[in-house]
Every structure is written in C-alpha cells, then in structure tokens.
N, C-alpha and C positions, 0 to 999 in steps of 0.2 A: 836740285836744290832741296828739295820737299822729302828727300829720301833721309840729308844731312840732320832736318827737322826731325823726326820720327826716328832717328838714333839716338838723336840727344834727348828726345822722350824717353824711351824704352833705357837710356842711362841713368836719366833722372830716377826714373823708376826702379830701378835694381837699385838704386840709395835710398830709397825711404827705406825699407827693412832693415838695410843695416844700419840709418841714423836711429829710428828707433832702436833698434839694439843695444846698440852703442853708449846712447843716450839713458837706456832703461840700466843699463848697468852700473852708467856714471850717477844716478840718482840712489841706487843700492848702496855705490859705495860710500855716497856724501849724507845718505839720509835723509834725501829730499827731491822730490822730481820739480820741484818748483826752481830750487837752486840747481838744478840742472839744468833744465832749460835756462836758467836767466846766464848757467858758463856757455851750452851752446849757445846762444844768440848772441853773449859777447866775443864767442872766437867768430862767428860768422861775420858780425858788425868790423870786427876790427880785419879780417880777410879782404870784407867789400872796399873799407877805407884805402888799404894798401894796393889793392887792384884800382882804383876810381884816380889814385895818387900815380901810379907807372904809367897808364893808362891816359893822364893828363886828362880824365872827365872833366869840364867845366861846372861849378855850380851853380844852378841860378839864382842869382840875386834875392834878398829877402823878402821883396818887395813880390816875386813871382811864387814865392812858397805861402804867402797871407792871402792868393787868390785864387787856393786851391780849394776844392769842397770840404768840408771835414771828412768825409766819408772817404776822402782816399786816404785821411789817416790811419785808417781801420788796420790796414793790414798786416801791421804788424803787429797789433793786437790778435786777430784771428789767426797768424801764425805762430804769437807765444799760445794759443790755447791751443792750438794743433800740437804744438812738439809737446806740450805739458801731460794733454792725454794720451798720446804717445807712449811718453815715458811710464805714466801710472796703466797703462793698458797694456802693453805689449808683455810684463810679466805674469799678466793673468791672460791672456787671450792667447800668446803666441803670435809668432810670425804672420803664418798663414790667416789665421783667422782676422787676426788684424786688417790686414789689410788688403782682404778679402771685404773686409766689412767699411776698412773707407774708400775702396773703388769701387762699391756700389753705393753709398753714399754722396761719392764725387757724380758718377754719372748720372747720378737720378738729378743731383742740383744741375750738373750740365746740361741735361738737357732742357730744364727748365730754360737758364741761362742762355741757351742757343735760340730757343725757339721763341721767346722775343724780346731777344739778341738786347741782351741786360748789358751794364758795366762795360760795355764797348766792345761784346762778342759779336760777332757779325750773324744777321739773322738763318739758321737753319732749321726750319719748320720739324715738328713731331711727326715721325713716322713710325709706319709698323716695324720697321728693321730695327728703329733706336730701340721702341718701348722692348721689343724681342730681348736684344741685349743687354738692358738693365734687369727687366725680370731673370735671365739665364745669369745674371751676376747674384742676382739675388739668391739663386738657386745653387748658385754655386757657393755662397757664403753659407748657407743649410747645411750642404753636402759638407764640408770641409772643416766644420764645427759638431757636425753632426758625428766623422767616421775619422 
C-alpha cells in the first residue's frame, strides 16, 4: 500500500511544474499573477466542491467549524502565497531552478516539522542522512542555477 502512496506523491510532484507553468502563462495572458492565482483557486475549489458532492462527503455542523483553532484556517492563505509566488517566479527562474529551490526549502522545513512533530506530523528525529539529503538538494539548486 505504501508504494501507492509514493506513486501518488510522485504524480503530485510531476504536477507542480505543470501547474506553475500553466498558471504563469495564464498570468501573462491576463496581465496579473494575483488574478491568475484567484482563477486557479476558483477552478480548484469548484472541482473540489463537485467532488465532495459526488462522493457525498458530509459537511460538519457550523458549530464544529467554530471550534477549530484559527491557525487551521491558514492553509488556504499559504496555498495562495505559494501559487502566486510560483506564477511570478516561473518565467523568471525557469522550471528546474524554481522547483529545485522549492524542494530544498520544503525539505529544510520538513526536517524541522518532523523532528519536533509539529502540526500533526509523526516525530522523526533529525539524523545525518536527512541533513546530507538537504545539503545535496541545496547544492543541486546551486548547480542547476549556475549551469
């Protein structure tokens, strides 16, 4: 079963440069990276609403929504920042430099999140292999940008 999860993660990873490129082209055509991000989120939200309806996923009562910690509502803001930033940077950096930089930063943040078990991640202590992996990713960013 874990192999299916890894394949799904790889598929999502393949979609990242596609999404950045498509959204960057949209932003160039409509002359606004922010509007392009809004269009991207609107289309994505509409798809998810339809999917929830098709799968008959029950919506929690309003009282349950109000009990959520405020920080749990920031995921959409973080996503909006991410998508808008990739729309702006994709044509300036190119796919490889953009994604290598994103991945290096994601791995660095992930090591910290895992080490401390923050925001629901299982605790996975920092070790030499993980640190070397991130160092190699950062070196990869440098090589990709330089050559």
